[in-house]
Backbone as CSV, one residue per row, in Angstrom:
resi,resn,N_x,N_y,N_z,CA_x,CA_y,CA_z,C_x,C_y,C_z
1,MET,-21.879,-82.395,-16.878,-20.847,-81.412,-16.339,-19.432,-82.222,-16.383
2,ARG,-18.289,-81.536,-16.374,-17.100,-82.085,-16.446,-16.242,-82.284,-15.386
3,VAL,-15.633,-83.238,-15.049,-14.703,-83.553,-13.958,-13.545,-84.224,-14.418
4,VAL,-12.538,-84.000,-13.648,-11.315,-84.884,-13.769,-11.191,-85.982,-12.809
5,PHE,-10.960,-87.246,-13.380,-10.620,-88.398,-12.493,-9.406,-89.087,-12.636
6,LYS,-8.780,-89.325,-11.861,-7.369,-89.579,-11.375,-7.244,-90.808,-10.634
7,LEU,-6.634,-92.002,-11.166,-6.384,-93.084,-10.349,-4.883,-93.585,-10.434
8,PHE,-4.352,-93.502,-9.438,-2.966,-93.631,-9.219,-2.584,-95.443,-9.003
9,ALA,-1.269,-95.564,-9.346,-0.577,-96.832,-9.341,-1.413,-97.900,-10.105
10,SER,-1.855,-99.057,-9.285,-2.398,-100.249,-10.098,-3.770,-99.784,-10.372
11,LEU,-4.567,-98.800,-9.669,-5.712,-98.295,-10.039,-5.953,-97.851,-11.252
12,ALA,-4.892,-97.320,-11.907,-5.224,-96.781,-13.110,-5.712,-97.603,-14.176
13,ASP,-5.535,-99.148,-14.091,-5.882,-100.172,-14.971,-7.458,-100.014,-15.063
14,TYR,-8.315,-99.461,-14.245,-9.635,-99.262,-14.047,-10.259,-98.179,-15.091
15,LEU,-9.304,-97.383,-15.477,-9.558,-96.298,-16.416,-9.889,-96.751,-17.679
16,PRO,-10.622,-96.066,-18.612,-10.689,-96.454,-20.186,-9.363,-96.571,-20.823
17,ALA,-9.382,-97.307,-21.754,-8.180,-97.574,-22.677,-7.651,-96.280,-23.247
18,ASP,-8.686,-95.314,-23.751,-8.338,-94.222,-24.383,-7.794,-93.047,-23.531
19,ARG,-7.539,-93.351,-22.289,-7.032,-92.394,-21.282,-5.749,-91.598,-21.396
20,ARG,-5.466,-90.660,-20.978,-4.284,-90.026,-21.060,-3.506,-90.081,-19.679
21,GLY,-2.571,-91.152,-19.666,-1.981,-91.532,-18.513,-2.713,-92.259,-17.439
22,ASN,-2.895,-91.462,-16.230,-3.878,-91.952,-15.308,-5.005,-90.869,-15.079
23,ILE,-5.145,-90.024,-16.087,-5.988,-89.192,-15.858,-7.188,-89.257,-17.088
24,VAL,-8.306,-89.147,-16.787,-9.612,-89.034,-17.888,-10.499,-87.938,-17.332
25,GLU,-10.956,-87.086,-18.514,-11.910,-86.027,-18.109,-13.425,-86.674,-18.537
26,LEU,-14.204,-86.594,-17.490,-15.456,-87.235,-17.643,-16.572,-86.334,-17.732
27,ASP,-17.582,-86.534,-18.635,-18.987,-85.933,-18.556,-19.812,-86.850,-17.573
28,VAL,-20.135,-86.165,-16.375,-20.999,-86.816,-15.382,-22.400,-86.119,-15.362
29,ALA,-23.423,-86.919,-14.825,-24.620,-86.238,-14.617,-24.463,-85.322,-13.429
30,PRO,-25.131,-84.099,-13.452,-25.617,-83.490,-12.145,-25.723,-84.312,-11.241
31,GLY,-25.314,-84.417,-9.833,-25.623,-84.844,-8.757,-24.791,-86.087,-8.495
32,SER,-24.023,-86.434,-9.541,-23.103,-87.661,-9.420,-22.261,-87.586,-7.992
33,THR,-21.902,-88.648,-7.445,-21.164,-88.567,-6.009,-19.838,-89.175,-6.452
34,VAL,-18.872,-89.138,-5.471,-17.628,-89.620,-5.556,-18.003,-91.348,-5.363
35,GLY,-18.869,-91.805,-4.618,-19.199,-93.262,-4.640,-19.857,-93.508,-6.128
36,ASP,-20.375,-92.825,-6.711,-21.016,-93.269,-8.017,-19.803,-93.373,-9.046
37,LEU,-18.842,-92.708,-9.007,-17.750,-93.008,-9.981,-17.013,-94.112,-9.549
38,ILE,-16.605,-94.459,-8.059,-15.933,-95.510,-7.738,-16.794,-96.798,-8.196
39,THR,-18.153,-96.869,-8.089,-18.828,-97.947,-8.434,-18.784,-98.097,-10.042
40,GLN,-19.118,-97.100,-10.706,-19.190,-97.006,-12.224,-17.650,-97.429,-12.807
41,TYR,-16.804,-97.122,-12.275,-15.301,-97.532,-12.837,-14.889,-98.939,-12.234
42,ARG,-15.791,-99.712,-11.253,-15.275,-100.945,-10.688,-14.076,-100.790,-9.804
43,VAL,-13.876,-99.641,-9.189,-12.647,-99.665,-8.312,-13.019,-100.309,-6.908
44,PRO,-12.347,-101.375,-6.630,-12.718,-101.936,-5.270,-12.728,-101.085,-4.227
45,GLU,-13.653,-101.054,-3.361,-13.718,-100.031,-2.347,-12.567,-100.362,-1.245
46,LYS,-11.884,-101.483,-1.147,-10.922,-101.623,-0.206,-9.612,-101.094,-0.843
47,SER,-9.744,-100.841,-2.067,-8.395,-100.171,-2.733,-8.449,-98.955,-2.935
48,ALA,-9.522,-98.372,-2.735,-9.820,-96.779,-2.839,-9.614,-96.343,-1.278
49,HIS,-8.209,-96.087,-0.970,-7.668,-95.981,0.316,-7.914,-94.491,0.639
50,LEU,-6.997,-93.627,-0.198,-6.986,-92.339,-0.079,-7.815,-91.655,-1.261
51,VAL,-8.958,-90.927,-0.842,-9.770,-90.256,-2.075,-9.705,-88.828,-1.574
52,LEU,-9.337,-87.966,-2.562,-9.302,-86.744,-2.423,-10.112,-85.982,-3.547
53,VAL,-11.075,-84.873,-3.168,-11.734,-84.032,-4.447,-11.039,-82.702,-3.940
54,ASN,-10.228,-82.214,-5.039,-9.648,-80.867,-4.993,-8.630,-80.965,-3.907
55,GLY,-8.114,-81.754,-3.507,-7.015,-81.893,-2.422,-7.401,-82.086,-1.110
56,HIS,-8.749,-82.382,-0.963,-9.518,-82.202,0.209,-9.738,-84.022,0.617
57,TYR,-9.285,-84.551,1.569,-9.758,-86.070,1.922,-11.193,-86.134,1.953
58,ILE,-11.837,-87.155,1.493,-12.926,-87.696,1.604,-13.137,-88.971,2.240
59,PRO,-13.423,-89.162,3.598,-13.529,-90.396,4.287,-14.491,-91.097,3.675
60,PRO,-14.287,-92.610,4.055,-15.165,-93.575,3.370,-16.547,-93.393,3.478
61,ALA,-17.115,-93.103,4.831,-18.402,-92.849,5.186,-19.171,-91.680,4.576
62,ALA,-18.248,-90.871,3.690,-18.769,-89.542,3.262,-18.776,-89.830,1.622
63,ARG,-18.244,-90.737,1.175,-18.037,-90.837,-0.417,-19.391,-91.011,-1.223
64,ALA,-20.439,-91.869,-0.732,-21.624,-91.981,-1.265,-22.495,-90.562,-1.172
65,GLY,-22.413,-89.679,-0.322,-22.969,-88.412,-0.243,-22.323,-87.199,-1.063
66,ARG,-21.053,-87.419,-1.152,-20.194,-86.286,-1.660,-20.517,-85.979,-3.050
67,VAL,-21.310,-84.929,-3.459,-21.776,-84.592,-4.777,-20.465,-83.908,-5.297
68,LEU,-20.235,-84.316,-6.564,-19.430,-83.525,-7.310,-19.929,-82.313,-8.075
69,ALA,-18.887,-81.313,-8.361,-19.366,-79.983,-9.150,-18.542,-79.913,-10.208
70,GLU,-19.042,-79.091,-11.211,-18.343,-78.814,-12.560,-16.874,-78.561,-11.987
71,GLY,-16.058,-79.063,-12.819,-14.548,-78.845,-12.716,-13.808,-79.453,-11.558
72,ASP,-14.508,-80.125,-10.694,-13.871,-80.912,-9.690,-12.811,-81.850,-10.137
73,GLU,-11.850,-82.293,-9.271,-10.793,-83.342,-9.740,-10.831,-84.392,-8.545
74,LEU,-11.100,-85.596,-8.827,-11.381,-86.594,-7.914,-10.194,-87.498,-8.160
75,ALA,-9.379,-87.772,-7.178,-8.088,-88.667,-7.201,-8.175,-89.692,-6.216
76,ILE,-7.758,-90.905,-6.643,-7.966,-92.068,-5.790,-6.440,-92.773,-5.724
77,TRP,-6.012,-93.073,-4.557,-4.798,-94.075,-4.551,-5.047,-95.142,-3.653
78,PRO,-4.567,-96.191,-4.030,-4.890,-97.347,-3.183,-3.752,-97.465,-2.103
79,PRO,-3.970,-98.548,-1.107,-3.093,-98.594,-0.009,-1.629,-98.860,-0.634
80,ILE,-0.536,-98.179,0.204,0.781,-98.150,-0.445,1.542,-98.974,0.821
81,ALA,2.457,-99.986,0.228,3.252,-100.523,1.297,4.626,-100.401,0.976
82,GLY,5.457,-100.396,1.973,6.983,-100.122,1.459,7.802,-100.002,2.974
83,GLY,8.969,-99.827,2.440,9.762,-99.664,3.706,11.302,-99.401,3.380
């Protein structure tokens, strides 16, 4: 099944080199979870600060069990500092 995976700011470096900007379309196995993709792409858990699936926040405790569906969009932002 196909999903869209977006990594923002410095996390984009974890995407494959042949990506289009900070976005990659992936073929994933049915039953794949948010946690599976975070692990597969070696995104450090402490850097996966804001995680959204189709615009809905996925808290850290729910990521391992949140199963992705065909056409889902997974977006991850690192912690942001500024002032």
